[in-house]
Biopython code that builds the backbone (N, CA, C, O; Angstrom):
import numpy as np
from Bio.PDB.StructureBuilder import StructureBuilder

atoms = [
    (1, "MET", "N", (181.889, 48.737, 61.097)),
    (1, "MET", "CA", (180.530, 48.668, 61.582)),
    (1, "MET", "C", (180.518, 47.909, 62.893)),
    (1, "MET", "O", (181.196, 46.892, 63.036)),
    (2, "GLU", "N", (179.754, 48.398, 63.844)),
    (2, "GLU", "CA", (179.672, 47.762, 65.156)),
    (2, "GLU", "C", (178.222, 47.439, 65.492)),
    (2, "GLU", "O", (177.304, 48.171, 65.122)),
    (3, "LEU", "N", (178.036, 46.336, 66.196)),
    (3, "LEU", "CA", (176.735, 45.933, 66.701)),
    (3, "LEU", "C", (176.868, 45.738, 68.196)),
    (3, "LEU", "O", (177.744, 45.007, 68.659)),
    (4, "HIS", "N", (175.993, 46.397, 68.959)),
    (4, "HIS", "CA", (175.979, 46.270, 70.418)),
    (4, "HIS", "C", (174.599, 45.803, 70.844)),
    (4, "HIS", "O", (173.589, 46.378, 70.436)),
    (5, "VAL", "N", (174.555, 44.777, 71.651)),
    (5, "VAL", "CA", (173.288, 44.320, 72.214)),
    (5, "VAL", "C", (173.044, 45.112, 73.490)),
    (5, "VAL", "O", (173.816, 45.033, 74.445)),
    (6, "ILE", "N", (171.961, 45.875, 73.489)),
    (6, "ILE", "CA", (171.608, 46.673, 74.659)),
    (6, "ILE", "C", (170.799, 45.827, 75.638)),
    (6, "ILE", "O", (171.005, 45.883, 76.850)),
    (7, "LYS", "N", (169.871, 45.041, 75.083)),
    (7, "LYS", "CA", (169.018, 44.230, 75.942)),
    (7, "LYS", "C", (168.491, 43.033, 75.163)),
    (7, "LYS", "O", (168.058, 43.166, 74.018)),
    (8, "GLU", "N", (168.531, 41.885, 75.781)),
    (8, "GLU", "CA", (167.884, 40.689, 75.257)),
    (8, "GLU", "C", (167.232, 39.983, 76.432)),
    (8, "GLU", "O", (167.912, 39.494, 77.334)),
    (9, "ASP", "N", (165.911, 39.937, 76.412)),
    (9, "ASP", "CA", (165.198, 39.230, 77.467)),
    (9, "ASP", "C", (163.984, 38.534, 76.871)),
    (9, "ASP", "O", (163.886, 38.388, 75.652)),
    (10, "GLN", "N", (163.071, 38.109, 77.711)),
    (10, "GLN", "CA", (161.890, 37.390, 77.237)),
    (10, "GLN", "C", (160.920, 38.282, 76.474)),
    (10, "GLN", "O", (160.062, 37.786, 75.744)),
    (11, "GLU", "N", (161.053, 39.604, 76.642)),
    (11, "GLU", "CA", (160.117, 40.538, 76.020)),
    (11, "GLU", "C", (160.608, 41.131, 74.709)),
    (11, "GLU", "O", (159.812, 41.344, 73.794)),
    (12, "LEU", "N", (161.900, 41.400, 74.600)),
    (12, "LEU", "CA", (162.380, 42.092, 73.411)),
    (12, "LEU", "C", (163.871, 41.947, 73.195)),
    (12, "LEU", "O", (164.613, 41.470, 74.054)),
    (13, "THR", "N", (164.278, 42.378, 72.017)),
    (13, "THR", "CA", (165.689, 42.503, 71.655)),
    (13, "THR", "C", (165.921, 43.973, 71.326)),
    (13, "THR", "O", (165.161, 44.568, 70.562)),
    (14, "HIS", "N", (166.971, 44.560, 71.902)),
    (14, "HIS", "CA", (167.318, 45.963, 71.630)),
    (14, "HIS", "C", (168.781, 45.981, 71.191)),
    (14, "HIS", "O", (169.686, 45.656, 71.959)),
    (15, "ILE", "N", (168.982, 46.372, 69.931)),
    (15, "ILE", "CA", (170.304, 46.362, 69.306)),
    (15, "ILE", "C", (170.669, 47.786, 68.915)),
    (15, "ILE", "O", (169.808, 48.548, 68.475)),
    (16, "ALA", "N", (171.932, 48.150, 69.070)),
    (16, "ALA", "CA", (172.431, 49.443, 68.591)),
    (16, "ALA", "C", (173.494, 49.181, 67.527)),
    (16, "ALA", "O", (174.378, 48.343, 67.703)),
    (17, "LEU", "N", (173.388, 49.910, 66.433)),
    (17, "LEU", "CA", (174.375, 49.830, 65.360)),
    (17, "LEU", "C", (175.165, 51.122, 65.304)),
    (17, "LEU", "O", (174.635, 52.191, 65.607)),
    (18, "ALA", "N", (176.428, 51.033, 64.921)),
    (18, "ALA", "CA", (177.275, 52.224, 64.803)),
    (18, "ALA", "C", (178.212, 52.044, 63.616)),
    (18, "ALA", "O", (178.818, 50.987, 63.437)),
    (19, "GLY", "N", (178.319, 53.094, 62.812)),
    (19, "GLY", "CA", (179.200, 53.063, 61.649)),
    (19, "GLY", "C", (178.435, 53.296, 60.368)),
    (19, "GLY", "O", (177.464, 54.052, 60.331)),
    (20, "ARG", "N", (178.887, 52.636, 59.320)),
    (20, "ARG", "CA", (178.276, 52.794, 57.996)),
    (20, "ARG", "C", (177.614, 51.485, 57.569)),
    (20, "ARG", "O", (178.260, 50.439, 57.509)),
    (21, "LEU", "N", (176.330, 51.560, 57.278)),
    (21, "LEU", "CA", (175.611, 50.389, 56.771)),
    (21, "LEU", "C", (175.688, 50.376, 55.251)),
    (21, "LEU", "O", (174.676, 50.439, 54.553)),
    (22, "ASP", "N", (176.919, 50.293, 54.762)),
    (22, "ASP", "CA", (177.167, 50.108, 53.338)),
    (22, "ASP", "C", (177.522, 48.631, 53.150)),
    (22, "ASP", "O", (177.424, 47.861, 54.106)),
    (23, "LEU", "N", (177.924, 48.218, 51.966)),
    (23, "LEU", "CA", (178.187, 46.803, 51.717)),
    (23, "LEU", "C", (179.231, 46.217, 52.676)),
    (23, "LEU", "O", (178.968, 45.178, 53.282)),
    (24, "PRO", "N", (180.408, 46.845, 52.835)),
    (24, "PRO", "CA", (181.376, 46.273, 53.780)),
    (24, "PRO", "C", (180.854, 46.240, 55.225)),
    (24, "PRO", "O", (181.102, 45.282, 55.956)),
    (25, "GLY", "N", (180.136, 47.285, 55.624)),
    (25, "GLY", "CA", (179.580, 47.331, 56.972)),
    (25, "GLY", "C", (178.566, 46.234, 57.204)),
    (25, "GLY", "O", (178.588, 45.566, 58.238)),
    (26, "VAL", "N", (177.679, 46.047, 56.247)),
    (26, "VAL", "CA", (176.663, 44.996, 56.363)),
    (26, "VAL", "C", (177.325, 43.631, 56.401)),
    (26, "VAL", "O", (176.946, 42.782, 57.208)),
    (27, "GLN", "N", (178.308, 43.407, 55.539)),
    (27, "GLN", "CA", (178.985, 42.108, 55.513)),
    (27, "GLN", "C", (179.631, 41.780, 56.864)),
    (27, "GLN", "O", (179.725, 40.613, 57.244)),
    (28, "SER", "N", (180.073, 42.806, 57.578)),
    (28, "SER", "CA", (180.761, 42.564, 58.845)),
    (28, "SER", "C", (179.809, 42.247, 60.004)),
    (28, "SER", "O", (180.235, 41.661, 60.999)),
    (29, "ILE", "N", (178.524, 42.623, 59.891)),
    (29, "ILE", "CA", (177.602, 42.398, 61.018)),
    (29, "ILE", "C", (176.348, 41.605, 60.662)),
    (29, "ILE", "O", (175.586, 41.243, 61.559)),
    (30, "GLU", "N", (176.114, 41.329, 59.394)),
    (30, "GLU", "CA", (174.825, 40.759, 58.993)),
    (30, "GLU", "C", (174.488, 39.457, 59.712)),
    (30, "GLU", "O", (173.352, 39.274, 60.150)),
    (31, "LYS", "N", (175.443, 38.561, 59.840)),
    (31, "LYS", "CA", (175.164, 37.284, 60.496)),
    (31, "LYS", "C", (174.773, 37.508, 61.953)),
    (31, "LYS", "O", (173.776, 36.954, 62.417)),
    (32, "ALA", "N", (175.541, 38.308, 62.672)),
    (32, "ALA", "CA", (175.238, 38.585, 64.079)),
    (32, "ALA", "C", (173.912, 39.324, 64.215)),
    (32, "ALA", "O", (173.128, 39.033, 65.118)),
    (33, "PHE", "N", (173.658, 40.280, 63.320)),
    (33, "PHE", "CA", (172.397, 41.021, 63.367)),
    (33, "PHE", "C", (171.225, 40.066, 63.194)),
    (33, "PHE", "O", (170.250, 40.128, 63.942)),
    (34, "SER", "N", (171.321, 39.196, 62.219)),
    (34, "SER", "CA", (170.263, 38.223, 61.957)),
    (34, "SER", "C", (170.040, 37.313, 63.157)),
    (34, "SER", "O", (168.898, 37.031, 63.518)),
    (35, "GLU", "N", (171.112, 36.855, 63.770)),
    (35, "GLU", "CA", (170.998, 35.971, 64.934)),
    (35, "GLU", "C", (170.311, 36.670, 66.106)),
    (35, "GLU", "O", (169.474, 36.073, 66.783)),
    (36, "HIS", "N", (170.665, 37.937, 66.347)),
    (36, "HIS", "CA", (170.083, 38.667, 67.471)),
    (36, "HIS", "C", (168.661, 39.128, 67.175)),
    (36, "HIS", "O", (167.822, 39.136, 68.077)),
    (37, "ALA", "N", (168.377, 39.503, 65.959)),
    (37, "ALA", "CA", (167.043, 40.022, 65.626)),
    (37, "ALA", "C", (166.090, 38.868, 65.327)),
    (37, "ALA", "O", (165.339, 38.437, 66.202)),
    (38, "GLU", "N", (166.119, 38.379, 64.115)),
    (38, "GLU", "CA", (165.153, 37.346, 63.737)),
    (38, "GLU", "C", (165.408, 36.013, 64.421)),
    (38, "GLU", "O", (164.468, 35.250, 64.645)),
    (39, "GLY", "N", (166.650, 35.717, 64.755)),
    (39, "GLY", "CA", (166.979, 34.456, 65.401)),
    (39, "GLY", "C", (166.321, 34.288, 66.756)),
    (39, "GLY", "O", (165.991, 33.170, 67.152)),
    (40, "ARG", "N", (166.129, 35.380, 67.466)),
    (40, "ARG", "CA", (165.474, 35.313, 68.783)),
    (40, "ARG", "C", (163.959, 35.330, 68.646)),
    (40, "ARG", "O", (163.255, 34.814, 69.514)),
    (41, "GLY", "N", (163.454, 35.909, 67.578)),
    (41, "GLY", "CA", (162.006, 35.951, 67.358)),
    (41, "GLY", "C", (161.250, 36.827, 68.335)),
    (41, "GLY", "O", (160.072, 36.586, 68.599)),
    (42, "LYS", "N", (161.901, 37.832, 68.870)),
    (42, "LYS", "CA", (161.276, 38.763, 69.818)),
    (42, "LYS", "C", (161.090, 40.118, 69.150)),
    (42, "LYS", "O", (161.819, 40.437, 68.211)),
    (43, "PRO", "N", (160.120, 40.936, 69.615)),
    (43, "PRO", "CA", (160.042, 42.308, 69.115)),
    (43, "PRO", "C", (161.417, 42.964, 69.233)),
    (43, "PRO", "O", (162.111, 42.798, 70.237)),
    (44, "THR", "N", (161.798, 43.706, 68.204)),
    (44, "THR", "CA", (163.175, 44.203, 68.121)),
    (44, "THR", "C", (163.228, 45.705, 67.884)),
    (44, "THR", "O", (162.563, 46.227, 66.989)),
    (45, "VAL", "N", (164.019, 46.388, 68.688)),
    (45, "VAL", "CA", (164.326, 47.807, 68.499)),
    (45, "VAL", "C", (165.752, 47.886, 67.967)),
    (45, "VAL", "O", (166.672, 47.295, 68.532)),
    (46, "VAL", "N", (165.921, 48.623, 66.874)),
    (46, "VAL", "CA", (167.248, 48.805, 66.288)),
    (46, "VAL", "C", (167.603, 50.283, 66.380)),
    (46, "VAL", "O", (167.033, 51.111, 65.670)),
    (47, "ASP", "N", (168.545, 50.610, 67.255)),
    (47, "ASP", "CA", (168.993, 51.984, 67.449)),
    (47, "ASP", "C", (169.972, 52.344, 66.334)),
    (47, "ASP", "O", (171.043, 51.750, 66.211)),
    (48, "LEU", "N", (169.583, 53.321, 65.530)),
    (48, "LEU", "CA", (170.409, 53.764, 64.399)),
    (48, "LEU", "C", (171.073, 55.116, 64.659)),
    (48, "LEU", "O", (171.599, 55.730, 63.731)),
    (49, "SER", "N", (171.056, 55.587, 65.905)),
    (49, "SER", "CA", (171.542, 56.934, 66.200)),
    (49, "SER", "C", (173.016, 57.139, 65.871)),
    (49, "SER", "O", (173.450, 58.276, 65.682)),
    (50, "LYS", "N", (173.789, 56.064, 65.800)),
    (50, "LYS", "CA", (175.216, 56.190, 65.496)),
    (50, "LYS", "C", (175.563, 55.621, 64.122)),
    (50, "LYS", "O", (176.728, 55.343, 63.837)),
    (51, "VAL", "N", (174.554, 55.451, 63.276)),
    (51, "VAL", "CA", (174.779, 55.015, 61.898)),
    (51, "VAL", "C", (174.893, 56.272, 61.042)),
    (51, "VAL", "O", (173.943, 57.046, 60.931)),
    (52, "ALA", "N", (176.059, 56.465, 60.441)),
    (52, "ALA", "CA", (176.336, 57.671, 59.672)),
    (52, "ALA", "C", (175.867, 57.579, 58.224)),
    (52, "ALA", "O", (175.627, 58.602, 57.583)),
    (53, "PHE", "N", (175.735, 56.367, 57.709)),
    (53, "PHE", "CA", (175.357, 56.174, 56.310)),
    (53, "PHE", "C", (174.549, 54.895, 56.184)),
    (53, "PHE", "O", (174.862, 53.889, 56.821)),
    (54, "LEU", "N", (173.509, 54.936, 55.361)),
    (54, "LEU", "CA", (172.680, 53.766, 55.113)),
    (54, "LEU", "C", (172.561, 53.576, 53.607)),
    (54, "LEU", "O", (171.941, 54.383, 52.915)),
    (55, "GLY", "N", (173.160, 52.501, 53.109)),
    (55, "GLY", "CA", (173.088, 52.174, 51.690)),
    (55, "GLY", "C", (172.039, 51.115, 51.422)),
    (55, "GLY", "O", (171.352, 50.659, 52.335)),
    (56, "SER", "N", (171.921, 50.730, 50.166)),
    (56, "SER", "CA", (170.907, 49.752, 49.779)),
    (56, "SER", "C", (171.114, 48.404, 50.456)),
    (56, "SER", "O", (170.141, 47.716, 50.763)),
    (57, "SER", "N", (172.354, 48.017, 50.692)),
    (57, "SER", "CA", (172.601, 46.739, 51.369)),
    (57, "SER", "C", (172.133, 46.799, 52.825)),
    (57, "SER", "O", (171.655, 45.799, 53.361)),
    (58, "GLY", "N", (172.265, 47.947, 53.460)),
    (58, "GLY", "CA", (171.764, 48.119, 54.823)),
    (58, "GLY", "C", (170.252, 48.077, 54.871)),
    (58, "GLY", "O", (169.666, 47.474, 55.770)),
    (59, "ILE", "N", (169.623, 48.720, 53.901)),
    (59, "ILE", "CA", (168.159, 48.688, 53.810)),
    (59, "ILE", "C", (167.685, 47.253, 53.615)),
    (59, "ILE", "O", (166.709, 46.828, 54.234)),
    (60, "ARG", "N", (168.373, 46.511, 52.758)),
    (60, "ARG", "CA", (168.010, 45.117, 52.503)),
    (60, "ARG", "C", (168.132, 44.282, 53.774)),
    (60, "ARG", "O", (167.252, 43.472, 54.067)),
    (61, "MET", "N", (169.212, 44.469, 54.533)),
    (61, "MET", "CA", (169.412, 43.714, 55.765)),
    (61, "MET", "C", (168.289, 43.982, 56.764)),
    (61, "MET", "O", (167.746, 43.050, 57.356)),
    (62, "LEU", "N", (167.943, 45.250, 56.950)),
    (62, "LEU", "CA", (166.875, 45.606, 57.882)),
    (62, "LEU", "C", (165.534, 45.040, 57.421)),
    (62, "LEU", "O", (164.765, 44.514, 58.225)),
    (63, "LEU", "N", (165.263, 45.150, 56.136)),
    (63, "LEU", "CA", (164.000, 44.663, 55.594)),
    (63, "LEU", "C", (163.877, 43.149, 55.733)),
    (63, "LEU", "O", (162.816, 42.639, 56.092)),
    (64, "LYS", "N", (164.944, 42.445, 55.455)),
    (64, "LYS", "CA", (164.936, 40.978, 55.571)),
    (64, "LYS", "C", (164.582, 40.555, 56.990)),
    (64, "LYS", "O", (163.724, 39.694, 57.185)),
    (65, "SER", "N", (165.232, 41.149, 57.972)),
    (65, "SER", "CA", (164.955, 40.788, 59.360)),
    (65, "SER", "C", (163.543, 41.183, 59.770)),
    (65, "SER", "O", (162.866, 40.436, 60.476)),
    (66, "ALA", "N", (163.098, 42.358, 59.329)),
    (66, "ALA", "CA", (161.740, 42.792, 59.666)),
    (66, "ALA", "C", (160.699, 41.844, 59.088)),
    (66, "ALA", "O", (159.704, 41.542, 59.747)),
    (67, "LYS", "N", (160.917, 41.372, 57.869)),
    (67, "LYS", "CA", (159.978, 40.431, 57.249)),
    (67, "LYS", "C", (159.955, 39.103, 57.995)),
    (67, "LYS", "O", (158.889, 38.521, 58.198)),
    (68, "GLU", "N", (161.119, 38.624, 58.403)),
    (68, "GLU", "CA", (161.180, 37.368, 59.151)),
    (68, "GLU", "C", (160.473, 37.502, 60.502)),
    (68, "GLU", "O", (159.749, 36.599, 60.922)),
    (69, "LEU", "N", (160.686, 38.625, 61.174)),
    (69, "LEU", "CA", (160.002, 38.859, 62.442)),
    (69, "LEU", "C", (158.491, 38.953, 62.236)),
    (69, "LEU", "O", (157.710, 38.439, 63.037)),
    (70, "ASN", "N", (158.096, 39.610, 61.160)),
    (70, "ASN", "CA", (156.678, 39.751, 60.861)),
    (70, "ASN", "C", (156.015, 38.382, 60.677)),
    (70, "ASN", "O", (154.875, 38.182, 61.097)),
    (71, "LYS", "N", (156.726, 37.446, 60.053)),
    (71, "LYS", "CA", (156.202, 36.084, 59.883)),
    (71, "LYS", "C", (155.929, 35.425, 61.231)),
    (71, "LYS", "O", (155.053, 34.569, 61.352)),
    (72, "LEU", "N", (156.696, 35.840, 62.248)),
    (72, "LEU", "CA", (156.529, 35.287, 63.592)),
    (72, "LEU", "C", (155.502, 36.076, 64.405)),
    (72, "LEU", "O", (155.225, 35.753, 65.560)),
    (73, "GLY", "N", (154.945, 37.116, 63.782)),
    (73, "GLY", "CA", (153.931, 37.926, 64.460)),
    (73, "GLY", "C", (154.482, 38.984, 65.386)),
    (73, "GLY", "O", (153.768, 39.477, 66.259)),
    (74, "VAL", "N", (155.763, 39.348, 65.207)),
    (74, "VAL", "CA", (156.367, 40.402, 66.025)),
    (74, "VAL", "C", (156.923, 41.507, 65.126)),
    (74, "VAL", "O", (157.105, 41.320, 63.923)),
    (75, "LYS", "N", (157.186, 42.648, 65.731)),
    (75, "LYS", "CA", (157.587, 43.830, 64.967)),
    (75, "LYS", "C", (159.040, 44.220, 65.211)),
    (75, "LYS", "O", (159.689, 43.802, 66.170)),
    (76, "MET", "N", (159.509, 45.048, 64.280)),
    (76, "MET", "CA", (160.796, 45.723, 64.420)),
    (76, "MET", "C", (160.514, 47.221, 64.353)),
    (76, "MET", "O", (159.671, 47.666, 63.575)),
    (77, "VAL", "N", (161.223, 47.993, 65.171)),
    (77, "VAL", "CA", (161.126, 49.444, 65.158)),
    (77, "VAL", "C", (162.534, 50.003, 65.041)),
    (77, "VAL", "O", (163.456, 49.527, 65.704)),
    (78, "LEU", "N", (162.699, 51.017, 64.193)),
    (78, "LEU", "CA", (163.987, 51.705, 64.061)),
    (78, "LEU", "C", (163.959, 52.927, 64.965)),
    (78, "LEU", "O", (162.976, 53.668, 64.990)),
    (79, "LEU", "N", (165.043, 53.134, 65.707)),
    (79, "LEU", "CA", (165.102, 54.181, 66.720)),
    (79, "LEU", "C", (166.172, 55.219, 66.393)),
    (79, "LEU", "O", (167.315, 54.881, 66.086)),
    (80, "LYS", "N", (165.783, 56.464, 66.465)),
    (80, "LYS", "CA", (166.674, 57.628, 66.401)),
    (80, "LYS", "C", (167.642, 57.667, 65.216)),
    (80, "LYS", "O", (168.833, 57.900, 65.420)),
    (81, "PRO", "N", (167.173, 57.448, 63.994)),
    (81, "PRO", "CA", (168.126, 57.566, 62.886)),
    (81, "PRO", "C", (168.597, 59.014, 62.723)),
    (81, "PRO", "O", (167.833, 59.956, 62.932)),
    (82, "GLN", "N", (169.862, 59.171, 62.348)),
    (82, "GLN", "CA", (170.373, 60.500, 62.035)),
    (82, "GLN", "C", (169.616, 61.058, 60.829)),
    (82, "GLN", "O", (168.991, 60.305, 60.082)),
    (83, "GLN", "N", (169.674, 62.353, 60.645)),
    (83, "GLN", "CA", (168.898, 63.022, 59.601)),
    (83, "GLN", "C", (169.152, 62.427, 58.215)),
    (83, "GLN", "O", (168.202, 62.178, 57.474)),
    (84, "GLN", "N", (170.397, 62.199, 57.860)),
    (84, "GLN", "CA", (170.735, 61.662, 56.539)),
    (84, "GLN", "C", (170.200, 60.239, 56.374)),
    (84, "GLN", "O", (169.697, 59.880, 55.309)),
    (85, "VAL", "N", (170.308, 59.443, 57.421)),
    (85, "VAL", "CA", (169.815, 58.064, 57.384)),
    (85, "VAL", "C", (168.300, 58.055, 57.289)),
    (85, "VAL", "O", (167.729, 57.289, 56.512)),
    (86, "GLU", "N", (167.650, 58.895, 58.069)),
    (86, "GLU", "CA", (166.183, 58.962, 58.019)),
    (86, "GLU", "C", (165.710, 59.445, 56.649)),
    (86, "GLU", "O", (164.698, 58.965, 56.138)),
    (87, "ALA", "N", (166.428, 60.380, 56.063)),
    (87, "ALA", "CA", (166.059, 60.861, 54.729)),
    (87, "ALA", "C", (166.117, 59.722, 53.711)),
    (87, "ALA", "O", (165.246, 59.618, 52.848)),
    (88, "ALA", "N", (167.135, 58.871, 53.810)),
    (88, "ALA", "CA", (167.241, 57.723, 52.904)),
    (88, "ALA", "C", (166.086, 56.763, 53.126)),
    (88, "ALA", "O", (165.529, 56.230, 52.165)),
    (89, "LEU", "N", (165.718, 56.535, 54.385)),
    (89, "LEU", "CA", (164.598, 55.646, 54.699)),
    (89, "LEU", "C", (163.276, 56.216, 54.183)),
    (89, "LEU", "O", (162.449, 55.480, 53.645)),
    (90, "MET", "N", (163.080, 57.506, 54.345)),
    (90, "MET", "CA", (161.843, 58.149, 53.893)),
    (90, "MET", "C", (161.766, 58.173, 52.365)),
    (90, "MET", "O", (160.684, 58.050, 51.791)),
    (91, "TYR", "N", (162.904, 58.331, 51.719)),
    (91, "TYR", "CA", (162.935, 58.383, 50.255)),
    (91, "TYR", "C", (162.382, 57.096, 49.645)),
    (91, "TYR", "O", (161.683, 57.134, 48.632)),
    (92, "VAL", "N", (162.694, 55.975, 50.255)),
    (92, "VAL", "CA", (162.206, 54.689, 49.751)),
    (92, "VAL", "C", (160.942, 54.235, 50.488)),
    (92, "VAL", "O", (160.520, 53.086, 50.366)),
    (93, "GLU", "N", (160.344, 55.160, 51.258)),
    (93, "GLU", "CA", (159.108, 54.908, 52.010)),
    (93, "GLU", "C", (159.227, 53.710, 52.945)),
    (93, "GLU", "O", (158.274, 52.955, 53.138)),
    (94, "PHE", "N", (160.399, 53.554, 53.512)),
    (94, "PHE", "CA", (160.680, 52.459, 54.431)),
    (94, "PHE", "C", (159.817, 52.557, 55.685)),
    (94, "PHE", "O", (159.473, 51.545, 56.296)),
    (95, "ASN", "N", (159.471, 53.794, 56.062)),
    (95, "ASN", "CA", (158.657, 54.006, 57.256)),
    (95, "ASN", "C", (157.267, 53.382, 57.128)),
    (95, "ASN", "O", (156.592, 53.188, 58.139)),
    (96, "LYS", "N", (156.835, 53.070, 55.931)),
    (96, "LYS", "CA", (155.545, 52.400, 55.747)),
    (96, "LYS", "C", (155.653, 50.913, 56.074)),
    (96, "LYS", "O", (154.645, 50.251, 56.323)),
    (97, "LEU", "N", (156.873, 50.394, 56.071)),
    (97, "LEU", "CA", (157.106, 48.981, 56.355)),
    (97, "LEU", "C", (157.565, 48.749, 57.789)),
    (97, "LEU", "O", (157.138, 47.798, 58.443)),
    (98, "ILE", "N", (158.432, 49.619, 58.263)),
    (98, "ILE", "CA", (158.980, 49.501, 59.614)),
    (98, "ILE", "C", (158.863, 50.869, 60.285)),
    (98, "ILE", "O", (159.369, 51.857, 59.754)),
    (99, "PRO", "N", (158.202, 50.941, 61.444)),
    (99, "PRO", "CA", (158.065, 52.235, 62.124)),
    (99, "PRO", "C", (159.416, 52.834, 62.497)),
    (99, "PRO", "O", (160.364, 52.123, 62.829)),
    (100, "ILE", "N", (159.473, 54.153, 62.433)),
    (100, "ILE", "CA", (160.653, 54.907, 62.843)),
    (100, "ILE", "C", (160.238, 55.786, 64.014)),
    (100, "ILE", "O", (159.263, 56.531, 63.923)),
    (101, "GLN", "N", (160.978, 55.697, 65.108)),
    (101, "GLN", "CA", (160.682, 56.497, 66.298)),
    (101, "GLN", "C", (161.942, 57.239, 66.731)),
    (101, "GLN", "O", (163.065, 56.813, 66.460)),
    (102, "HIS", "N", (161.718, 58.377, 67.419)),
    (102, "HIS", "CA", (162.852, 59.169, 67.912)),
    (102, "HIS", "C", (162.927, 59.169, 69.429)),
    (102, "HIS", "O", (163.783, 59.834, 70.013)),
    (103, "ASP", "N", (162.044, 58.436, 70.058)),
    (103, "ASP", "CA", (161.984, 58.358, 71.507)),
    (103, "ASP", "C", (161.922, 56.879, 71.903)),
    (103, "ASP", "O", (161.139, 56.115, 71.339)),
    (104, "THR", "N", (162.729, 56.490, 72.849)),
    (104, "THR", "CA", (162.800, 55.077, 73.236)),
    (104, "THR", "C", (161.452, 54.562, 73.726)),
    (104, "THR", "O", (161.030, 53.468, 73.352)),
    (105, "GLU", "N", (160.777, 55.342, 74.558)),
    (105, "GLU", "CA", (159.469, 54.918, 75.086)),
    (105, "GLU", "C", (158.450, 54.737, 73.950)),
    (105, "GLU", "O", (157.683, 53.775, 73.949)),
    (106, "GLN", "N", (158.447, 55.658, 72.995)),
    (106, "GLN", "CA", (157.534, 55.532, 71.852)),
    (106, "GLN", "C", (157.887, 54.305, 71.021)),
    (106, "GLN", "O", (156.999, 53.638, 70.489)),
    (107, "ALA", "N", (159.160, 54.006, 70.907)),
    (107, "ALA", "CA", (159.577, 52.806, 70.157)),
    (107, "ALA", "C", (159.050, 51.548, 70.840)),
    (107, "ALA", "O", (158.575, 50.627, 70.176)),
    (108, "MET", "N", (159.137, 51.514, 72.165)),
    (108, "MET", "CA", (158.636, 50.360, 72.902)),
    (108, "MET", "C", (157.128, 50.221, 72.733)),
    (108, "MET", "O", (156.615, 49.110, 72.596)),
    (109, "GLN", "N", (156.424, 51.338, 72.742)),
    (109, "GLN", "CA", (154.977, 51.304, 72.523)),
    (109, "GLN", "C", (154.625, 50.847, 71.121)),
    (109, "GLN", "O", (153.644, 50.127, 70.929)),
    (110, "ALA", "N", (155.429, 51.264, 70.125)),
    (110, "ALA", "CA", (155.176, 50.874, 68.735)),
    (110, "ALA", "C", (155.341, 49.367, 68.544)),
    (110, "ALA", "O", (154.704, 48.781, 67.669)),
    (111, "LEU", "N", (156.179, 48.744, 69.345)),
    (111, "LEU", "CA", (156.347, 47.295, 69.274)),
    (111, "LEU", "C", (155.077, 46.562, 69.703)),
    (111, "LEU", "O", (154.788, 45.464, 69.227)),
    (112, "LYS", "N", (154.339, 47.176, 70.592)),
    (112, "LYS", "CA", (153.117, 46.560, 71.123)),
    (112, "LYS", "C", (151.908, 46.811, 70.232)),
    (112, "LYS", "O", (150.969, 46.016, 70.208)),
    (113, "GLY", "N", (151.938, 47.929, 69.495)),
    (113, "GLY", "CA", (150.773, 48.326, 68.712)),
    (113, "GLY", "C", (150.644, 47.681, 67.375)),
    (113, "GLY", "O", (149.692, 47.957, 66.646)),
]
sb = StructureBuilder()
sb.init_structure("model")
sb.init_model(0)
sb.init_chain("A")
sb.init_seg("    ")
for serial, (resi, resn, name, xyz) in enumerate(atoms, 1):
    if name == "N":
        sb.init_residue(resn, " ", resi, " ")
    sb.init_atom(name, np.array(xyz, "f"), 0.0, 1.0, " ", f" {name:<3s}", serial, name[0])
structure = sb.get_structure()
């Protein structure tokens, strides 16, 4: 599992994940993900376009960070999940908790709304 920081500034955090968000994948990036997402306390975009699999541990990691950000009054948006990953998110109605967008500009707008 890989985590790449695309952008960190005064306005937002933009992170890209690549690989499998299963238990081993989450264990390898969870601390860094938490530090970059909730640790900064900025609106956060998480690019999932290169995540091939999303398991329950990955869902838990995303939800935990989204809840922490929500406590600070900021949002998290998931960007461009692959079809299989999006299907897993929709199955558990994750989109009702964290917006899912397929366009970067729409994701940025969703952070403001």
